[in-house]
C-alpha positions in Angstrom: -32.1 44.4 -27.6 -31.2 43.7 -24.0 -29.7 40.4 -25.1 -27.7 42.0 -27.9 -26.5 44.7 -25.5 -25.1 42.2 -23.0 -23.9 39.7 -25.6 -20.3 41.3 -25.9 -20.0 41.1 -22.1 -20.9 37.5 -22.1 -18.5 36.8 -24.9 -15.7 38.5 -23.0 -16.5 36.6 -19.9 -16.3 33.3 -21.8 -13.0 34.2 -23.4 -11.2 35.9 -20.6 -9.6 33.7 -18.0 -11.6 33.2 -14.8 -10.3 33.0 -11.2 -10.4 29.2 -11.5 -8.2 29.4 -14.6 -5.6 31.5 -12.8 -5.6 29.1 -9.8 -5.3 26.1 -12.1 -2.4 27.9 -14.0 -0.5 28.4 -10.7 -1.0 24.7 -9.9 0.2 23.6 -13.3 3.3 25.8 -13.1 4.0 24.5 -9.6 3.9 20.9 -10.8 6.3 21.7 -13.7 8.7 23.4 -11.2 8.6 20.4 -8.9 9.3 18.0 -11.8 12.2 20.2 -12.9 13.6 20.4 -9.4 13.3 16.6 -9.0 15.1 16.0 -12.3 17.9 18.4 -11.2 18.6 16.9 -7.8 18.4 13.3 -8.9 20.9 13.7 -11.7 23.5 15.5 -9.5 26.9 13.7 -8.8 26.9 11.4 -5.8 29.7 13.5 -4.2 27.2 16.3 -3.6 25.8 14.3 -0.7 29.2 14.6 1.0 29.7 18.3 0.3 26.2 19.1 1.7 25.8 16.8 4.7 22.5 16.4 6.5 21.7 19.1 9.0 19.1 19.3 11.8 18.5 23.0 11.1 14.7 23.3 10.8 15.1 25.7 7.9 16.1 22.8 5.8 13.0 20.8 6.5 10.9 22.3 3.6 13.5 21.0 1.1 13.8 17.7 2.9 10.0 17.3 3.0 9.8 18.1 -0.7 12.4 15.5 -1.7 10.7 12.8 0.5 7.3 13.6 -1.0 8.6 13.3 -4.6 10.1 9.9 -3.8 6.8 8.7 -2.3 4.7 10.0 -5.2 7.0 8.3 -7.7 6.7 5.1 -5.7 2.9 5.3 -5.6 2.7 5.7 -9.4 4.9 2.6 -9.8 2.8 0.8 -7.2 -0.4 1.6 -9.2 1.1 0.3 -12.5 2.3 -2.9 -10.6 -1.2 -3.2 -9.1 -3.0 -3.1 -12.4 -0.7 -5.7 -14.0 -0.3 -8.1 -11.1 -3.8 -8.1 -9.7 -5.3 -8.5 -13.1 -3.1 -11.5 -13.9 -3.9 -13.1 -10.5 -7.7 -12.5 -10.7 -8.2 -13.5 -14.3 -6.1 -16.7 -14.4 -6.6 -19.5 -12.0 -3.2 -21.0 -12.7 -1.5 -17.7 -12.5 -3.3 -17.1 -9.2 -1.8 -20.4 -7.8 1.7 -18.8 -8.1 1.2 -15.0 -7.9 -0.9 -14.9 -4.6 1.6 -17.0 -2.6 4.4 -14.9 -4.0 2.5 -11.8 -2.9 2.1 -13.2 0.6 5.9 -13.8 0.7 6.8 -10.3 -0.7 4.7 -8.5 1.9 6.4 -10.5 4.6 9.9 -9.9 3.4 11.4 -7.1 5.6 12.3 -3.9 3.9 15.9 -4.5 5.1 15.9 -7.6 3.1 14.9 -5.8 -0.1 17.6 -3.1 0.6 20.3 -5.7 1.1 19.8 -7.2 -2.4 18.8 -4.2 -4.5 20.9 -1.2 -3.3 24.1 -2.5 -5.0 22.2 -3.1 -8.3 20.8 0.5 -8.4 24.1 2.1 -7.4 26.0 0.2 -10.1 23.3 1.0 -12.6 24.1 4.7 -12.3 27.6 4.9 -10.9 28.7 8.2 -9.4 25.1 9.7 -9.6 22.5 10.4 -7.0 20.0 8.8 -9.3 21.1 5.3 -8.3 20.6 6.0 -4.6 17.3 7.8 -5.3 16.0 4.8 -7.3 17.1 2.4 -4.5 15.1 4.6 -2.0 12.1 4.7 -4.3 12.2 1.0 -4.7 12.3 0.5 -0.9 9.3 2.8 -0.5 7.6 0.9 -3.3 7.9 -2.3 -1.4 6.0 -0.8 1.5 3.2 0.5 -0.8 2.5 -2.0 -3.6 1.3 -5.1 -1.8 -1.6 -3.4 0.0 -2.9 -1.8 -3.2 -2.5 -5.1 -5.1 -4.5 -7.1 -2.6 -7.3 -4.4 -2.7 -7.5 -4.6 -6.5 -7.4 -8.4 -6.5 -10.2 -8.5 -3.9 -12.4 -6.1 -5.9 -11.9 -8.0 -9.2 -12.8 -11.3 -7.5 -16.0 -9.8 -6.1 -17.5 -8.0 -9.1 -21.3 -8.5 -9.0 -22.6 -11.1 -11.4 -25.1 -8.8 -13.1 -22.3 -6.4 -14.1 -20.3 -9.3 -15.5 -23.4 -10.4 -17.5 -23.7 -6.8 -18.8 -20.1 -6.9 -20.2 -20.9 -10.2 -22.0 -24.1 -8.7 -23.4 -22.2 -5.8 -24.8 -19.5 -8.2 -26.2 -16.7 -6.3 -24.4 -13.2 -7.8 -24.9 -11.1 -8.6 -21.8 -9.1 -5.4 -22.2 -12.3 -3.3 -22.5 -13.9 -5.1 -19.5 -10.8 -4.3 -17.4 -11.0 -0.6 -18.0 -14.8 -0.2 -18.1 -15.8 -2.6 -15.2 -12.9 -3.9 -13.2 -11.0 -0.7 -12.6 -14.1 1.5 -11.9 -15.6 -1.1 -9.5 -12.2 -1.3 -7.6 -11.6 2.4 -7.6 -13.3 3.4 -4.2 -11.4 0.8 -2.3 -8.2 1.3 -4.3 -8.1 5.0 -3.5 -8.4 4.4 0.2 -5.7 1.8 0.0 -3.5 4.1 -1.9 -3.8 6.6 1.0 -2.9 3.8 3.4 0.1 2.8 1.2 1.2 6.4 1.1 1.2 6.4 4.9 2.9 3.0 5.0 5.7 4.6 3.0 6.2 7.2 5.7 6.3 4.4 8.3 9.5 2.9 6.6 10.9 6.1 5.1 13.7 6.2 7.8 15.1 3.0 6.5 14.7 3.9 2.9 16.6 7.2 3.1 19.6 6.0 5.1 21.1 3.4 2.8 24.1 1.2 3.8 26.1 -0.9 1.4 29.0 -2.7 3.1 31.1 0.0 4.8 29.5 2.8 2.7 26.5 4.7 3.9 24.5 6.9 1.6 22.2 9.3 3.3 19.6 11.0 1.1 18.2 14.4 2.2 14.7 13.8 3.5 12.4 13.7 6.5 13.3 10.1 7.2 17.0 10.7 7.3 16.4 13.8 9.4 14.4 11.7 11.9 17.2 9.1 12.0 19.8 11.7 12.7 17.7 13.4 15.4 17.2 10.0 17.2 20.9 9.3 16.9 21.7 12.7 18.5 18.8 12.4 21.0 17.5 15.8 19.8 13.8 16.0 21.0 13.3 19.4 19.4 14.4 18.2 15.9 12.0 15.2 16.2 9.2 17.6 17.0 10.1 19.7 14.0 10.0 16.6 11.8 6.6 15.6 13.1 5.2 19.0 12.4 6.7 19.0 8.9 5.2 15.5 8.3 1.8 16.7 9.4 1.9 19.7 7.1 2.9 17.5 4.1 0.2 15.0 4.8 -2.5 17.8 5.0 -1.2 19.3 1.7 -1.2 16.1 -0.4 -4.5 15.1 1.3 -6.1 18.4 0.0 -4.4 18.4 -3.4 -4.5 14.7 -4.2 -6.4 12.2 -2.1 -9.5 14.2 -1.2 -10.2 15.0 -4.9 -9.6 11.3 -5.7 -12.1 10.2 -3.0 -14.7 12.7 -4.2 -14.1 11.6 -7.9 -14.2 7.9 -7.1 -17.6 8.2 -5.4 -19.2 8.1 -8.8 -18.0 4.5 -9.2 -19.9 3.2 -6.1 -22.1 0.2 -7.0 -25.6 1.1 -6.2 -28.9 1.9 -7.8 -29.7 5.1 -5.9 -27.7 8.2 -5.5 -25.5 8.7 -2.4 -27.2 10.7 0.2 -24.0 12.6 1.2 -21.4 12.7 -1.6 -17.9 13.6 -0.5 -16.7 17.0 -1.6 -13.4 18.5 -2.6 -12.6 22.2 -3.4 -9.7 21.0 -5.5 -11.9 18.8 -7.6 -14.4 21.7 -8.1 -11.5 23.9 -9.2 -10.3 21.4 -11.8 -13.8 20.9 -13.1 -14.5 24.7 -13.4 -11.1 25.7 -14.9 -11.2 25.8 -18.7 -7.4 25.7 -18.8 -7.5 22.2 -17.2 -10.1 21.0 -19.8 -7.9 22.3 -22.7 -4.7 20.8 -21.3 -6.3 17.5 -20.4 -8.3 17.0 -23.7 -5.4 15.3 -25.6 -4.7 13.0 -22.7 -8.4 12.2 -22.3 -8.7 11.4 -26.0 -5.6 9.2 -25.9 -6.9 7.3 -22.8 -10.3 6.7 -24.4 -8.6 5.4 -27.5 -6.5 3.0 -25.6 -9.4 1.8 -23.4 -11.6 1.2 -26.5 -9.0 -1.0 -28.2 -10.1 -4.5 -29.0 -6.9 -6.3 -28.3 -6.7 -10.0 -29.4 -7.1 -12.6 -26.7 -4.1 -14.4 -25.4 -3.3 -17.6 -27.3 -4.9 -20.7 -25.7 -3.5 -24.1 -25.3 -3.9 -26.4 -28.3 -7.0 -28.6 -28.0 -5.4 -32.0 -28.9 -5.5 -35.1 -26.7 -2.6 -34.8 -24.3 -1.1 -38.1 -23.2 -4.1 -40.2 -24.3 -6.1 -39.2 -21.3 -9.2 -38.5 -23.3 -10.2 -35.7 -25.6 -12.6 -33.8 -23.4 -11.8 -30.3 -22.3 -12.1 -31.3 -18.6 -9.5 -34.0 -19.0 -7.1 -31.7 -20.8 -7.6 -29.1 -18.1 -6.9 -31.6 -15.3 -3.7 -32.7 -17.1 -2.5 -29.1 -17.5 -3.3 -28.4 -13.8 -1.2 -31.4 -12.8 1.7 -30.3 -15.1 1.4 -26.8 -13.8 1.4 -27.9 -10.1 4.3 -30.2 -10.8 6.3 -27.3 -12.3 5.5 -25.1 -9.3 6.5 -27.9 -6.9 9.8 -28.5 -8.8 10.6 -24.7 -8.7 9.8 -24.6 -4.9 12.0 -27.7 -4.3 14.9 -26.2 -6.2 14.6 -22.9 -4.3 14.6 -24.9 -1.0 17.7 -26.9 -2.1 19.6 -23.7 -3.0 18.5 -22.1 0.3 19.5 -25.1 2.4 22.9 -25.4 0.6 23.6 -21.7 1.4 22.5 -21.9 5.0 24.5 -25.1 5.7 27.7 -23.2 5.0 27.2 -20.7 7.9 24.9 -22.2 10.5 23.9 -25.6 11.9 20.6 -27.4 12.3 20.5 -26.4 16.0 19.7 -22.8 14.9 16.4 -23.9 13.3 14.5 -24.8 16.5 15.6 -21.4 18.0 14.3 -19.5 15.1 11.1 -21.4 14.9 10.5 -20.9 18.6 11.1 -17.1 18.2 8.7 -17.2 15.2 5.9 -18.7 17.4 6.4 -16.0 20.0 6.1 -13.3 17.3 3.0 -15.1 15.9 1.4 -15.0 19.3 2.0 -11.2 19.4 0.5 -10.8 15.9 -2.6 -12.8 16.8 -3.3 -10.9 20.0 -2.6 -7.5 18.5 -4.7 -8.2 15.4 -7.6 -9.3 17.6 -7.5 -6.1 19.6 -7.2 -4.0 16.5 -10.2 -5.7 14.9 -12.4 -5.2 18.0 -11.4 -1.5 18.2 -11.2 -0.3 14.6 -14.0 -2.2 12.8 -16.8 -0.4 14.7 -14.9 2.9 14.4 -14.3 2.4 10.7 -18.0 1.6 10.0 -19.1 4.7 12.0 -16.7 6.9 10.0 -17.3 5.3 6.6 -21.1 5.7 6.8 -20.7 9.4 7.3 -18.9 11.0 4.3 -18.7 14.4 5.9 -17.0 13.0 9.0 -14.7 10.9 6.8 -13.5 14.0 5.1 -12.5 15.5 8.5 -11.0 12.4 9.9 -9.1 11.4 6.7 -6.0 13.6 7.3 -5.8 12.7 10.9 -5.9 8.9 10.2 -3.3 9.4 7.4 -1.0 11.2 9.9 -1.4 8.5 12.6 -0.8 5.8 10.0 2.3 7.7 8.7 3.7 8.2 12.2 7.0 6.2 12.2 7.3 3.8 15.1 10.9 4.8 16.0 9.7 8.2 16.9 7.7 6.6 19.7 10.8 4.6 20.9 11.9 7.2 23.4 8.6 7.2 25.2 8.4 3.4 25.4 12.0 2.9 26.4 11.9 5.5 29.1 8.6 4.2 30.5 9.7 0.5 30.4 13.0 1.3 32.2 11.5 3.7 34.7 8.7 1.3 35.8 10.8 -1.9 35.3 8.3 -3.4 32.9 8.8 -6.5 30.7 10.0 -5.6 27.1 8.5 -8.8 25.9 5.0 -7.4 26.6 5.3 -3.6 26.4 7.4 -3.4 23.2 4.7 -5.4 21.4 2.3 -2.5 20.7 5.0 -1.0 18.5 4.4 -3.8 16.0 0.8 -2.8 15.4 1.4 1.0 15.8 1.6 1.5 12.0 -0.2 -1.6 10.6 -3.5 -1.4 12.5 -4.5 1.5 10.2 -4.7 -1.0 7.2 -7.8 -2.4 9.0 -9.3 1.0 9.7 -8.7 2.3 6.1 -10.2 -0.8 4.5 -13.2 -0.8 6.7 -13.8 2.9 6.0 -13.5 2.1 2.3 -16.0 -0.8 2.6 -18.5 1.2 4.6 -18.1 4.2 2.2 -18.8 1.9 -0.8 -21.7 0.2 0.9 -24.8 0.7 -1.4 -27.3 3.3 -0.2 -30.2 1.2 -1.5 -29.2 -1.7 0.9 -29.0 0.8 3.8 -32.5 2.1 2.9 -33.8 -1.5 2.6 -32.4 -2.3 6.1 -34.2 0.8 7.5 -37.4 -0.2 5.7 -37.4 -3.6 7.4 -36.4 -2.0 10.8 -33.2 -4.1 11.0 -31.3 -2.5 14.0 -28.9 -3.3 16.7 -26.9 -6.6 16.6 -29.1 -7.9 13.7 -28.0 -4.9 11.6 -24.3 -5.6 12.4 -24.5 -9.3 11.7 -27.0 -9.3 8.7 -26.2 -6.0 7.0 -22.9 -4.1 7.5 -20.5 -6.9 8.5 -21.2 -9.0 5.4 -21.0 -5.8 3.3 -17.5 -4.8 4.5 -16.2 -8.3 5.1 -14.1 -8.5 1.8 -12.6 -5.1 2.6 -11.8 -6.2 6.2 -10.0 -9.4 5.0 -7.9 -7.3 2.6 -6.9 -5.0 5.4 -6.3 -7.8 7.8 -4.0 -9.7 5.4 -1.9 -6.6 4.9 -1.9 -5.6 8.6 -0.9 -9.2 9.5 2.0 -9.2 7.1 3.0 -5.7 8.0 3.0 -6.6 11.7 5.6 -9.4 11.0 7.6 -6.9 9.0 7.4 -4.2 11.8 8.5 -6.7 14.4 12.1 -6.2 13.2 11.8 -2.5 14.2 9.6 -3.1 17.3 11.3 -6.0 19.1 14.5 -4.0 19.4 14.1 -0.4 20.6 16.8 2.0 21.5 17.2 5.5 22.7 20.8 6.8 23.0 22.8 4.2 24.9 19.7 2.4 26.3 18.5 -0.6 24.3 15.6 -3.0 25.0 15.0 -6.3 23.3 12.0 -8.5 23.3 12.4 -12.1 22.3 11.0 -12.9 18.8 11.8 -13.4 15.2 12.0 -9.7 14.5 14.7 -9.3 17.2 16.6 -12.3 15.8 16.7 -10.8 12.3 17.6 -7.3 13.6 20.5 -8.6 15.7 21.8 -10.8 12.8 21.6 -7.8 10.5 23.5 -5.5 12.9 26.2 -8.1 13.3 26.5 -8.8 9.6 25.5 -12.5 10.0 23.9 -12.9 6.6 23.2 -16.7 6.8 21.1 -16.0 9.9 19.4 -13.1 8.3 18.4 -15.3 5.4 17.2 -18.1 7.8 15.1 -15.5 9.7 13.5 -14.1 6.5 12.8 -17.7 5.2 11.1 -18.7 8.5 9.1 -15.4 8.5 8.0 -16.0 4.9 6.9 -19.6 5.7 4.9 -18.5 8.8 3.2 -15.6 7.0 2.3 -17.8 4.0 1.0 -20.6 6.1 -1.1 -18.2 8.2 -2.5 -16.6 5.1 -3.2 -20.1 3.6 -4.9 -21.5 6.7 -6.7 -18.4 8.0 -7.1 -15.5 5.6 -7.5 -17.4 2.3 -10.4 -19.5 3.6 -12.0 -16.3 4.8 -11.5 -14.7 1.4 -13.2 -17.7 -0.2 -16.0 -17.5 2.2 -16.6 -13.8 1.4 -16.6 -14.5 -2.3 -18.9 -17.5 -2.0 -21.4 -16.3 0.6 -21.1 -12.5 1.0 -20.7 -11.4 -2.6 -23.2 -8.8 -4.0 -25.3 -10.5 -6.6 
């Protein structure tokens, strides 16, 4: 009878919305409002930017912060789509990898100013007279500061999938499409989430350049925190810079709590290990989403659609015909070698044609005497990159391991590291310029830290991701065998995080070259300091409108970054795959 008496109450409790449902409803409504607001402001006429000019009034900062965040979120979604397609193609096809990975090395080394120069006109002409064209140009610029890091992370994970898991997919006769969604993506998810956080912070680092767009004599300034900071620096308004930093910190904390911390807690279930994690990361937002019935009801159709797509057995890509090519024998090995030679020859021909076009263009504006100057400047910047990367490695690898092995600490440190990584270098210019001038220091030395100010965090984020994903059973085995001290570092943790470190180091190295354009020329009001290097060469050529020298500087930078990756980072990648891969 007692059960019958309380049954209606239990039924009412199961039907009536709970506190979790009400909170989830508010979040859903908030997301819909943000999407509606974003659609409204991006479809407005371009003339509205002139009628409502940018203001340093701090009351406008919430709206500016919202618009900047919407651009960055759209860019991170596009980066994720790009990552899945590009990394899968590079990891699954040896011949595609020969082209795609060098192209990725070049893309991450091309300065964001270079992308803006060639893409802004396209987007503005695509939507003439509308803010949407300028918004898409800004989103694309932010995308170029986010996508490469995530792609390298996904590629590294797909190349290091344990052999027993690959054998399991073959035993279950999974197609390539099913294997991608059931093995490759889940295995890459812990590292990909941490790199997505770093990419989001990297977008903040270059948001100043992406929101103040110049095309010829026309300047389009989009409302946002980046353009607010640029105006504050131009007017030497210290108070406005402080307001912008506070607004940036608030935004980072918000999207950390509402987006990235739930993703980190959710991705923990994809860790590769045979024992449960001793300290699983937690997220109140993820708990809310799991407890709210409204979320389950709304997400059910999407979950069904995604399961249907993931379970599709798509046909394999057509293979090359198995006939005897060129009379070199009918074996598969002979045909494969011939196809490799043809493919390499095609790549070489394309590279030679690109070199011919570039040289023809450069000869019209500059002479051969400029080349030794640019190469010399590149070697100076290379020396800075090597020294700064070495210092960043010695500092942040131990710190990243210490944080990554303590999930509770990682939760507390996560927003702080995101904020430091997001801190734009040009906000630090006043401090560096004033100190260098006051103490009569050498700009060639003391402007160098600005290069690594934003990119060092790629190493820290990836090391934290690697230490967080380190299997608990291997840690327990190390404790059982009493492996401690330097032996623990050399035999256990450093091999475990090595692929993650290389991924972070590649991106940090390329990002440092990119940041040299900002760091080697620092200004505050009328005071300007210049350090000799390739970044200063490109920055000065850009400011004077000397496009042949801009192109020459970008080409030399791409060549140096690509060679450095080929000679240093790729062999380390191969070593990690061959010797340090989990079985």
